[in-house]
Structure formats: C-alpha cells, structure tokens
C-alpha positions in Angstrom: 20.7 -121.6 -11.1 17.6 -120.8 -12.8 15.3 -119.3 -9.7 17.5 -117.0 -6.4 18.0 -118.7 -3.4 17.9 -117.0 0.3 19.0 -117.9 3.4 18.7 -115.4 6.3 20.2 -116.4 9.4 17.7 -114.3 11.8 19.1 -112.9 14.6 17.7 -109.7 17.8 19.4 -107.5 16.0 20.5 -108.3 12.7 19.3 -110.8 9.0 22.5 -111.7 8.0 21.3 -113.4 4.4 23.2 -115.1 1.4 22.3 -115.3 -1.1 22.4 -117.4 -3.8 22.0 -116.4 -7.9 23.3 -116.7 -11.1 26.0 -118.9 -10.1 27.0 -116.7 -7.3 27.0 -116.8 -3.5 26.6 -113.5 -2.4 26.7 -112.3 1.3 25.1 -109.2 3.6 23.4 -108.4 7.1 21.0 -105.7 7.5 19.1 -104.5 10.3 16.4 -106.6 12.0 14.0 -103.4 11.8 11.2 -102.4 9.2 14.0 -99.4 7.5 16.5 -103.4 7.0 13.7 -105.0 6.1 12.6 -102.8 3.3 16.6 -102.3 2.4 16.8 -106.1 2.2 13.9 -106.3 -0.8 15.4 -103.1 -2.7 18.5 -105.1 -2.2 16.9 -108.3 -3.6 16.3 -106.3 -6.3 19.1 -104.6 -7.8 20.5 -107.8 -7.3 17.7 -109.1 -10.0 16.2 -111.6 -7.5 13.8 -109.4 -6.5 11.3 -112.7 -6.6 14.1 -114.3 -4.9 12.6 -117.8 -2.4 12.9 -117.1 1.1 14.0 -120.0 3.7 14.5 -119.1 7.2 14.3 -120.8 10.3 11.2 -120.9 12.2 13.6 -119.8 15.4 10.8 -117.3 17.6 9.3 -114.4 17.2 12.3 -112.1 15.7 12.0 -113.7 12.2 8.0 -113.0 11.5 8.9 -109.2 11.3 11.3 -109.8 7.4 9.0 -113.4 6.9 5.5 -111.6 6.4 6.7 -108.2 4.9 8.7 -110.5 1.7 5.7 -112.7 1.2 4.4 -109.3 1.2 6.6 -108.3 -2.0 6.0 -111.5 -3.8 8.5 -114.5 -2.6 7.3 -117.4 -1.9 8.7 -118.0 1.5 9.7 -122.0 3.8 10.4 -121.5 7.6 12.0 -124.1 8.4 12.5 -126.5 12.3 15.9 -125.2 12.9 16.3 -128.4 14.9 16.1 -129.9 10.3 18.7 -127.1 9.6 21.2 -128.9 13.1 20.8 -131.9 11.2 21.9 -131.0 7.7 24.9 -129.5 8.8 25.3 -132.1 11.2 25.7 -134.4 8.3 27.8 -132.3 6.4 30.4 -132.0 9.3 30.3 -128.4 9.5 32.6 -126.6 12.3 32.0 -123.0 11.8 29.2 -121.3 13.1 29.4 -118.4 12.1 26.1 -115.8 11.0 27.5 -115.9 7.6 28.0 -119.9 7.7 25.3 -120.0 9.1 22.5 -117.9 6.4 25.2 -119.9 3.8 23.4 -123.4 5.6 20.0 -122.1 5.3 20.0 -121.4 1.5 21.9 -124.8 1.0 19.4 -126.0 2.9 16.7 -124.6 1.6 17.7 -125.8 -2.5 18.4 -129.8 -1.7 15.5 -130.6 0.3 13.2 -127.7 -1.0 11.1 -127.5 2.4 7.4 -126.5 1.9 5.8 -122.6 1.5 5.0 -121.0 4.6 2.0 -118.4 4.4 1.2 -115.5 7.6 -0.5 -116.6 10.0 -4.2 -115.4 11.0 -4.9 -112.8 13.0 -6.6 -114.6 16.2 -3.1 -116.8 15.7 -1.5 -113.6 16.2 -3.7 -111.4 18.9 -2.7 -114.3 21.0 0.5 -114.7 21.4 1.2 -111.2 21.0 -1.3 -111.6 24.5 0.6 -115.1 25.7 4.7 -113.2 25.1 2.9 -110.5 26.7 2.0 -112.0 30.5 4.9 -113.8 29.8 7.2 -110.0 29.9 4.8 -109.2 32.2 5.1 -112.0 34.9 8.9 -112.4 34.5 9.4 -107.7 35.2 7.1 -108.4 38.2 9.8 -111.9 39.5 12.4 -109.3 39.1 10.6 -106.3 41.1 9.0 -108.5 43.8 13.2 -109.7 44.8 14.3 -107.0 44.5 12.1 -105.9 47.3 13.3 -109.0 49.5 16.1 -108.6 48.6 16.8 -105.8 51.3 15.2 -102.8 50.1 14.9 -100.2 53.2 14.9 -96.5 51.3 11.3 -95.7 52.4 11.3 -94.3 48.5 13.0 -96.9 47.2 10.0 -99.5 48.9 7.0 -96.9 48.2 7.3 -97.5 44.3 8.1 -100.9 44.1 5.7 -102.2 46.2 3.3 -99.2 44.0 5.4 -101.5 41.0 4.4 -104.1 41.8 0.8 -103.4 42.5 0.4 -102.2 39.3 2.0 -104.9 37.6 -0.3 -107.6 38.9 -2.9 -105.4 38.4 -1.8 -105.7 34.2 -1.1 -108.9 34.4 -4.9 -110.2 35.8 -6.2 -108.5 33.2 -3.9 -110.1 30.1 -5.1 -112.8 31.7 -8.6 -112.3 31.2 -8.6 -111.1 28.0 -6.2 -113.4 26.7 -9.2 -116.1 27.9 -12.0 -114.1 27.0 -10.4 -114.0 22.9 -10.0 -117.8 23.2 -13.9 -117.5 24.1 -14.3 -115.8 21.2 -13.0 -118.3 18.4 -14.5 -121.6 18.7 -11.9 -123.3 16.4 -9.8 -122.0 19.5 -12.2 -122.6 22.6 -12.5 -126.0 20.9 -8.0 -127.0 21.0 -8.1 -125.2 24.3 -10.8 -127.1 26.3 -9.2 -130.5 24.7 -5.2 -129.2 26.1 -7.4 -128.2 29.9 -8.4 -132.4 29.3 -4.1 -133.2 30.2 -3.7 -133.5 34.1 -0.4 -130.6 34.0 -2.0 -128.1 31.5 -4.4 -125.8 33.3 -6.0 -123.5 30.9 -2.9 -120.3 31.2 -1.1 -122.7 29.6 -3.2 -124.5 27.1 -3.5 -120.8 25.9 0.4 -120.3 25.9 0.5 -123.4 23.9 -1.5 -122.6 21.1 0.0 -119.1 21.0 3.4 -120.7 20.2 1.6 -124.3 17.9 -0.1 -122.2 15.4 -1.4 -125.4 13.6 -1.3 -128.4 14.9 -1.7 -130.2 11.1 2.0 -128.6 10.3 3.3 -131.7 12.0 3.2 -134.9 10.9 3.9 -136.8 13.7 4.5 -136.1 18.0 8.4 -136.1 17.3 8.4 -133.5 14.6 6.7 -131.8 17.3 8.8 -132.2 19.4 12.0 -131.4 17.3 10.3 -128.4 17.0 10.5 -127.6 20.5 14.0 -128.9 20.7 12.6 -131.5 22.8 14.1 -134.7 21.0 16.9 -136.8 22.2 20.2 -135.5 21.0 23.1 -138.9 20.8 27.0 -138.8 21.1 28.3 -141.6 19.5 31.9 -141.3 18.3 34.1 -145.0 17.6 33.6 -147.2 20.7 35.9 -143.8 21.7 33.1 -141.2 22.7 29.8 -141.8 24.0 27.9 -139.2 25.8 24.6 -139.7 27.7 22.3 -138.6 25.5 20.8 -134.5 26.0 18.3 -132.6 25.1 18.6 -130.8 21.8 17.6 -127.6 22.7 17.5 -126.2 19.2 14.0 -125.6 18.7 11.3 -122.6 20.4 12.5 -121.4 23.5 8.8 -120.6 24.0 8.0 -124.2 24.2 9.7 -125.9 26.2 9.8 -122.6 29.2 6.0 -122.9 28.8 6.0 -126.6 29.3 8.6 -127.1 32.2 6.5 -126.3 35.5 3.2 -127.9 34.1 5.2 -131.8 33.2 6.6 -131.6 36.7 2.7 -131.1 37.4 2.1 -133.7 35.7 4.9 -136.2 37.2 3.1 -136.3 40.3 -0.7 -136.0 38.6 -1.2 -136.5 35.3 -1.0 -141.3 34.8 1.0 -141.3 31.6 3.9 -138.8 32.1 3.9 -140.6 36.3 3.8 -144.1 35.2 6.6 -143.2 32.0 9.1 -140.9 34.8 8.7 -143.7 37.1 10.6 -146.0 34.5 12.9 -144.1 33.8 13.8 -143.1 37.3 14.7 -147.0 38.6 16.7 -147.0 35.1 18.9 -144.2 36.4 18.2 -141.1 35.2 19.1 -137.8 37.0 15.7 -135.5 38.2 16.3 -133.0 35.3 16.9 -135.2 32.9 13.4 -137.3 33.9 11.9 -133.6 33.8 13.2 -133.2 30.8 11.6 -136.7 29.2 8.5 -135.6 31.0 7.9 -132.5 28.9 8.8 -134.1 25.9 5.9 -136.9 26.6 3.1 -134.1 27.4 3.8 -132.6 24.2 2.9 -135.8 23.2 0.2 -135.5 24.8 -0.6 -132.5 23.9 -0.1 -133.5 20.0 -2.9 -136.1 20.7 -5.5 -135.0 21.5 -6.0 -132.1 18.9 -4.7 -134.2 16.3 -7.3 -136.4 16.8 -9.5 -134.3 18.3 -10.3 -136.1 21.6 -10.2 -134.3 25.1 -7.7 -137.2 27.2 -8.0 -141.0 27.6 -5.5 -142.3 30.1 -6.0 -145.4 28.4 -3.9 -143.5 26.1 -1.2 -146.1 27.9 -2.6 -148.9 27.0 -3.8 -148.1 23.7 -0.6 -146.5 22.7 -1.5 -144.4 20.8 0.5 -141.9 21.8 4.3 -142.8 21.4 6.9 -142.2 24.2 
C-alpha cells in the first residue's frame, strides 16, 4: 500500500482510528477535542503517515472539527454518507460492531471505493448551521423547562425562577430566529434557496433555514435518493430466503438532524401539500400504519426539496403529473 489510509469512527467524546499503512493495521483512540486532534496529527507523523487519506462518516457536528483540522494539516479528507458504509458492512456480512471495528471498516471502504474529496464549508454555511443548531438547543431547553413548570411545582422560589428562565429563553429564541433570517437575507444565494423551499407547502421560512443549515450543497447529491439516504430516510428491507420477510422500515443511518427537521413539516404537508397528500393517501389505503406513512411523507418532502433546489424552480403541484420528482 503506497498511500496511508486512516478510518475514523467519530463519537461525541472520542475518535477511534484505524491506520492502514505499510501493510500494517494500527488502531488507537483519541479524545474528540482540539488537543485530541493535535495528538492524532502528531501520532500520524510518528507513524510516517502525516498526509494519510482521512475517511470518516458524515454523522453530524461531532466530526466537523477533526475533519477540518486534518484538512488544514494537508491531509486529503473524504466525508462519506453513513448509508454507504452501512451497505458496505452488510455486503461483507459483518457481525461485530465496535468502535474499533467501525474505524477499520471505514478505512477499508475508503481504500476500495475511493469516494470524492471533502473541503471545509464556507463561513456563511457554518454560521447558518451554528445558528439553527443553537435555536434547536434553545427550543429543547424551553420545552423542558415549560414542562417542569407545568408538572405541578408549587414552591414560590422555584416557580419564580422557572418563569424568569422561560421568559429569557423566549427572548433568546426570538432573537436567534431574527438573526437567522437576516443572515440569509444578506446572502443572495441562500436567500434564493430559502425562497424556493418556502414555496413548498409544508415548509416555511424557518424550516427552510434549518434545512439549508444541514444541506451544504444540493450538488453534492446525484439524485433525490442519495439525499434521502444521507438523511436516513430510505427504506430498509428484511429478506432471508422464504422464512423471514419483515416489513420495510427507515434505515435511520444518516443525518438525524434532517429527520428531526422534517418530522413536523411532513405532518403539515400530509394535509396541505397536494403531492404529499395524494402520496400518503395511497399508502394509507395500501395498509401502512400512520407512523410508516409519516416516514414516507418525510422522504417525499425531501425529494421535493431536492427538486426545487436542483432545478432552481419554485414548487409546482403539476410535478405529480409531469413525474419530475421520483416517488
């Protein structure tokens, strides 16, 4: 092997790595912190693999820091759709799943499949992503504290502090929502994309902003199915000879933030979006359960997102007739 290959299995607090170099396989673990990234780079130098090709899954924000740091050190970096890694693991009939084994699997996938190179996102995207994720954190905390207040707390001091905290969070939420839309309005390409997404029934300006904070560039995906796979919204089939035939379910191997963003809009789209509504009606008539229909609606809505961003044209209910967006 002439080129060193490094697979990284990313977790919130740790990085499990598998280095394939000079006919050897070495595994190690580092902290997923700035100092941990520095230690990983220094370790690669000691292994005479300072410019190893880095492969890791696109699993959300936890891998962003190490990917960007190693890119800045001059390493070629590839960020791979986790659904592709999952399919590769299935093709190898892999039964053991540990962080160390996952890192080795990612390295093997990179060596065999040679996915394209990754570059750090522009500052405008990183700022938008940071703001929409901060909004999500604020809203989650607001819901938690509101539920605490509604749970029957009667101690005056606690009620006073909870009430004050909830009011503060509501102010923060309103401010970050305004900042998100102002950020988009300052950038013509982002503004155009937001307005295209806002044309889809079921998706408003805020949902559009959240989607744009997770989908870096629609051109990164060849088709709508790839985008759905990235979000973990592709069906997963269970077949084994004639004895096992379970119902399909969502793979959920992908960007969990995208799935979370699409859940409530898909419920609205099921009622108000003519394409999604007719699609869901057919599925319900075929016997699918309500939550299975919602999952399919999320996938259909994401297909429409791909369609308007890829074509640069607003939503058109006649897509259903023209068959421009795959089901």
